[in-house]
C-alpha positions in Angstrom: 86.7 125.6 69.5 83.2 126.8 70.5 82.7 127.5 74.1 80.6 125.2 76.3 78.4 126.3 79.2 77.5 123.6 81.9 74.5 124.9 83.9 72.8 123.8 87.1 75.7 121.7 88.2 76.6 120.5 91.7 80.3 121.2 91.8 82.7 119.3 94.1 86.0 121.0 94.6 88.5 121.6 97.5 86.2 120.3 100.2 83.1 122.1 99.0 80.0 121.0 97.3 78.1 123.9 95.8 75.7 124.8 93.0 77.1 126.8 90.1 77.5 127.0 86.3 80.8 126.5 84.5 82.0 127.9 81.2 84.7 126.2 79.1 86.6 128.4 76.6 89.7 127.4 74.6 90.1 124.1 76.5 90.1 125.8 79.9 87.7 126.6 82.7 86.9 130.3 81.9 84.2 131.0 84.6 82.6 129.4 87.6 79.6 131.3 88.8 75.8 131.0 89.3 73.4 132.3 86.8 75.7 132.5 83.7 73.8 133.4 80.6 74.4 131.4 77.4 76.1 133.2 74.5 75.2 133.0 70.9 76.5 129.8 69.4 77.6 128.4 72.8 76.9 124.7 73.5 74.8 124.4 76.7 74.8 121.3 78.8 72.1 121.2 81.6 73.7 119.2 84.4 70.2 119.1 86.1 71.8 119.0 89.6 74.3 116.3 88.9 77.8 116.2 90.4 80.5 117.9 88.3 83.9 116.8 89.4 87.5 117.6 88.3 88.7 114.8 86.1 90.4 112.0 88.1 94.1 111.6 88.0 95.3 108.0 88.1 99.0 108.0 89.1 99.4 104.2 88.7 98.6 102.4 85.5 100.2 99.8 83.3 99.0 100.5 79.8 101.4 97.8 78.4 103.0 99.8 75.7 105.6 99.1 74.4 106.1 95.4 74.1 102.9 93.9 75.7 100.3 95.4 73.5 98.3 92.1 73.2 97.1 93.0 76.7 96.5 96.7 76.2 97.9 99.8 74.7 97.9 103.6 75.2 94.9 104.1 72.8 92.6 101.3 74.2 93.4 101.8 77.8 93.1 105.6 77.8 89.7 105.2 76.1 88.6 102.9 78.9 89.9 105.5 81.4 88.0 108.3 79.8 84.8 106.3 79.9 85.5 105.9 83.6 86.0 109.6 84.3 89.8 109.3 84.5 91.2 112.2 82.6 94.9 111.9 83.4 97.1 108.8 83.8 100.7 108.2 84.8 102.1 105.0 83.3 104.6 102.6 84.8 108.1 101.8 83.4 108.0 98.0 83.5 107.3 97.6 79.8 109.4 95.9 77.1 111.8 97.5 76.8 111.7 99.0 80.3 111.8 102.8 80.7 115.2 103.1 82.2 116.7 106.1 80.4 115.8 109.4 78.8 115.5 108.0 75.3 113.1 105.3 76.3 111.1 107.9 78.3 110.8 110.1 75.2 109.8 107.2 73.0 106.8 106.6 75.2 105.8 110.3 75.0 106.2 110.2 71.2 104.0 107.1 71.1 101.2 108.7 73.2 101.1 111.9 71.1 97.9 112.0 69.1 96.8 108.5 70.4 96.1 109.1 74.1 92.6 110.1 74.9 93.5 111.2 78.4 96.4 113.4 79.5 99.6 111.5 80.2 102.9 111.3 82.1 105.4 108.5 82.2 107.7 107.4 85.0 111.3 106.7 84.8 112.2 103.3 86.2 115.0 102.3 88.5 117.2 99.2 88.2 120.4 98.0 89.7 122.5 99.6 86.9 120.9 102.8 85.8 121.8 105.2 88.6 123.5 107.6 86.2 120.4 107.9 84.1 118.3 108.7 87.3 120.8 111.3 88.4 120.6 113.0 85.0 116.8 112.9 84.8 115.2 116.3 84.0 112.5 116.5 86.7 110.1 118.2 84.3 110.0 115.1 82.1 108.5 112.6 84.5 106.1 112.6 87.4 108.6 110.4 89.4 111.0 107.5 89.6 109.5 104.1 90.1 111.5 101.8 92.4 110.3 98.1 92.5 111.4 97.0 96.0 109.4 93.8 95.2 109.4 91.5 92.2 109.0 93.0 88.7 109.6 92.2 85.1 113.0 92.3 83.5 115.8 93.7 85.6 113.7 96.3 87.5 113.9 94.7 90.9 116.3 97.0 92.8 117.8 94.7 95.4 121.4 96.1 95.6 121.5 98.0 99.0 124.2 100.5 97.8 122.3 101.3 94.6 119.0 101.6 96.5 120.5 104.0 99.0 122.0 106.1 96.2 118.7 106.3 94.3 117.0 107.7 97.5 119.9 110.1 98.0 120.0 111.5 94.4 116.5 111.2 93.0 115.6 114.6 91.4 111.8 113.8 91.5 109.5 112.0 94.0 110.3 108.3 94.4 107.3 105.9 94.1 107.8 102.4 95.4 106.3 98.9 95.1 107.1 97.5 98.5 107.2 93.7 99.0 110.2 91.7 100.3 111.0 89.3 97.5 113.2 86.8 99.5 110.4 86.4 102.0 107.8 85.8 99.2 110.0 83.3 97.4 110.5 81.3 100.5 106.8 81.2 101.2 106.0 80.2 97.7 108.3 77.2 98.0 106.6 76.2 101.3 103.1 76.5 99.8 104.0 74.7 96.6 105.4 71.8 98.8 102.3 71.8 100.9 99.5 72.2 98.3 101.1 71.0 95.1 98.7 71.1 92.2 95.9 72.3 94.5 97.7 75.6 95.1 95.2 78.4 94.2 94.6 82.1 94.4 93.1 81.6 97.9 96.7 81.2 99.2 97.9 84.3 97.4 97.5 86.7 100.4 99.5 84.3 102.5 102.3 83.9 100.0 102.4 87.7 99.2 102.2 88.2 102.9 101.5 91.2 105.1 105.0 90.7 106.7 106.6 91.0 103.3 104.7 94.3 102.7 105.6 95.7 106.1 109.3 94.8 105.9 109.7 96.4 102.5 107.7 99.5 103.4 109.7 100.0 106.6 112.9 99.9 104.5 111.6 102.5 102.0 110.4 104.9 104.8 113.7 104.6 106.6 115.7 105.4 103.5 113.4 108.4 102.8 113.9 109.7 106.3 117.6 109.2 106.1 118.0 111.3 102.9 115.0 113.6 103.1 113.5 112.0 100.0 110.0 112.7 98.8 108.6 109.2 98.9 105.2 107.9 97.8 104.4 104.3 98.8 102.0 102.7 96.3 99.1 100.3 96.8 99.1 99.9 100.6 97.2 96.6 101.2 97.5 96.0 104.9 96.5 97.7 108.2 100.0 96.9 109.5 101.7 99.5 107.3 99.5 102.4 108.2 101.5 103.1 111.4 104.4 104.2 109.1 102.6 107.2 107.8 101.7 110.6 109.2 98.1 111.5 109.8 96.9 114.8 108.4 96.3 116.6 105.1 98.8 116.3 102.2 99.2 120.1 102.2 99.4 121.5 105.8 98.0 124.7 107.1 101.4 126.4 106.8 101.6 125.5 103.1 104.2 122.7 103.6 103.5 119.2 102.5 104.1 115.7 103.7 107.5 114.3 102.8 106.3 110.6 102.9 102.9 109.7 101.5 100.8 106.6 101.0 98.3 105.3 98.5 95.8 102.5 98.3 93.9 101.2 95.3 90.3 100.7 94.5 90.5 96.9 94.5 91.7 96.9 98.1 88.6 98.9 99.1 86.1 96.7 97.2 87.4 93.2 97.5 88.9 91.1 100.3 90.0 87.5 101.0 86.5 86.1 100.8 86.3 87.0 97.1 89.1 84.7 96.0 86.7 81.7 96.1 84.5 83.4 93.6 87.0 85.3 91.4 90.2 83.4 91.8 93.0 84.5 89.5 90.9 87.4 88.3 91.8 89.3 91.5 95.3 88.0 91.8 97.5 91.0 92.0 100.7 92.2 93.7 100.5 93.1 96.5 97.7 90.8 97.3 94.2 91.7 98.3 94.0 90.7 101.9 91.5 90.5 104.8 88.2 92.1 105.6 89.9 93.9 108.5 92.5 95.3 106.1 89.8 96.6 103.7 88.0 98.3 106.6 91.3 99.8 108.0 92.3 101.2 104.6 88.9 102.9 104.1 89.2 104.4 107.6 92.7 105.6 106.8 91.4 107.6 103.8 88.9 109.3 106.1 91.7 110.0 108.7 94.1 111.3 106.0 96.7 108.6 106.7 96.3 107.5 103.1 96.7 110.4 100.7 95.8 109.0 97.3 93.5 106.5 95.6 94.6 104.9 92.4 93.9 101.8 90.3 97.2 100.0 89.5 95.3 99.1 86.3 97.2 96.1 84.9 95.3 94.2 82.1 96.1 90.6 81.2 94.3 88.5 78.7 91.4 86.3 79.8 93.4 83.2 78.6 96.4 84.1 80.8 94.1 84.4 83.8 92.7 80.9 83.3 96.1 79.3 83.8 96.9 77.5 87.1 97.6 79.9 90.0 101.4 79.8 89.8 101.5 80.5 86.1 98.7 83.1 86.0 100.0 86.7 85.9 99.1 89.3 88.6 97.1 92.4 87.8 93.6 93.4 86.9 91.9 96.0 84.6 90.3 98.8 86.6 90.3 102.2 85.0 86.8 102.1 83.5 85.0 101.4 86.8 87.4 102.8 89.4 85.5 106.1 90.0 82.1 104.4 90.1 83.5 101.9 92.5 84.8 104.7 94.7 81.5 106.4 94.6 79.9 103.3 96.1 81.8 104.2 99.2 79.9 107.4 99.2 76.5 105.7 98.8 77.5 103.3 101.6 78.3 106.3 103.9 82.0 105.4 104.3 83.4 108.4 102.4 81.9 111.7 101.3 82.1 112.9 97.8 84.6 115.7 98.6 87.0 113.2 100.0 86.8 111.0 97.0 87.7 114.0 94.8 90.5 114.9 97.2 92.1 111.5 97.0 91.5 110.8 93.3 92.1 114.3 91.8 93.5 117.0 94.1 96.1 114.9 95.9 97.8 113.4 92.9 98.0 116.8 91.3 99.6 118.2 94.4 101.9 115.3 95.1 103.4 115.2 91.6 103.4 119.0 91.0 101.0 118.7 88.0 100.4 122.0 86.4 96.9 123.4 86.1 94.9 120.2 86.5 93.1 118.3 89.2 90.9 121.1 90.4 87.8 123.1 89.3 89.6 126.5 89.1 89.3 129.3 86.6 92.2 129.1 84.2 92.8 125.4 84.7 92.4 122.9 82.0 88.8 121.8 81.6 89.2 118.1 82.5 85.7 117.4 83.9 83.4 114.6 84.8 79.7 114.7 85.1 78.3 112.0 87.3 74.6 110.9 87.7 73.0 108.7 90.2 71.6 106.1 87.8 72.3 102.5 88.6 74.0 100.2 86.0 75.4 96.7 85.9 78.9 96.0 84.6 78.7 93.8 81.5 81.6 92.2 79.6 80.4 93.6 76.3 80.8 97.1 77.7 84.4 96.7 78.7 86.7 99.0 76.6 90.1 97.7 77.8 91.7 95.5 75.2 91.7 92.5 77.5 87.9 92.5 77.3 87.0 91.6 80.9 86.5 93.2 84.3 86.6 91.9 87.9 83.4 94.0 88.4 81.3 92.1 85.9 77.8 91.5 87.4 78.3 94.3 89.9 75.6 97.0 90.0 76.9 100.5 90.8 74.6 103.3 91.9 76.4 106.1 89.9 77.5 106.3 86.3 79.7 108.6 84.3 77.4 110.7 82.2 80.1 112.8 80.4 83.9 113.3 80.4 85.6 116.3 79.0 89.4 116.3 78.2 91.0 119.7 77.7 87.5 121.2 77.1 86.4 118.6 74.5 83.7 116.1 75.1 85.4 112.7 75.0 82.7 110.4 76.6 79.0 111.1 76.2 77.7 108.5 78.6 77.4 105.7 76.1 80.4 105.9 73.8 83.8 107.5 73.1 83.4 110.6 70.9 85.8 112.9 69.1 89.5 112.6 68.3 92.2 111.7 70.8 92.8 114.9 72.7 95.1 114.0 75.6 98.1 116.3 76.3 101.5 115.6 77.8 101.5 116.7 81.5 103.6 119.7 82.6 105.1 119.7 86.1 105.7 122.8 88.2 109.2 122.1 89.2 
């Protein structure tokens, strides 16, 4: 593979923004230094002062393979991710069949090999009856164990108290949780159906998937983690109420230790709120629900204050036809990977976050949290997963959406920054207008 020299870049890494050149050799970052001279035969890319970021690591996606590939698959959704500057994804286990044992986990890795355009890892799922498989899990084979403490597909809702306690006691990897209290949600759904009947709509979704249901379940997860000393990562925090459960401060402390219990929010909770249901309806129906303006503002502030450690997407494509069904029948989830980074950069343009913090939450922290080897940073010797960003406005159009579902909740939105180039393991994968080259994603390695 010929080497590539990126010159005149504005690098963003580990809290610093600085001018330098960066050389790629054999798929890795070989040198970061100012004034590097081009070699004979070397490809030179003039960044012209644009931001050069480590590739984003999305630790929460649903790429729908196996079993739901009419909505999306590893090839299509990883292409959309690369176009959005996401170079690594970690995929959820609630597929068909669900990923509940080592054989199912290996089958997903086999399916991704040679097809995934971004780097990949797959979670093991938890159920009420697969505790032995969790206990035997090789921690180097999965980023973590996903526990649905709210409703999920198949038999993946873990609602047996003894099983739940044992999973937290014996998990050989970090546990990641979806926290909503299902009995509370089911009771509210019956109440709202009785009250609204056929007029029930997505505007009632944040009241049915209530803040109380989120808080009750998150409190349970945190209490179990504290009881057993479990490494716990609570996904998609959607309410201000839950923030009091989490420690303020950096993920990695000054003494080198790290937080035991961490929190994450998603890009849609930072860009949408209750007022958007009237316009977008089921298109922004997701679990947990997008809630109030005050929650949106509190979540943004929690990123600044290092209460929330990670930003992710919870990318969950459904077909357009499914989303047109009545509220109660329309599935929850929305496609986000292609525009997540540009949406996050809007917070920079609005003065709510700085670019170094976006990189910390979207790249460094997921790598640290899940022990990802040699990715997530601009460091010599690390894999060259890179994103070049330019401040050039563009408007999201349906015809540009690469996800198989073919639509985006951001259609019609104008973003101030765009993804000019994405490199995966040193190879150009997105040139600013189209996917280029062969699928080059690699299976993640974990330093455990």
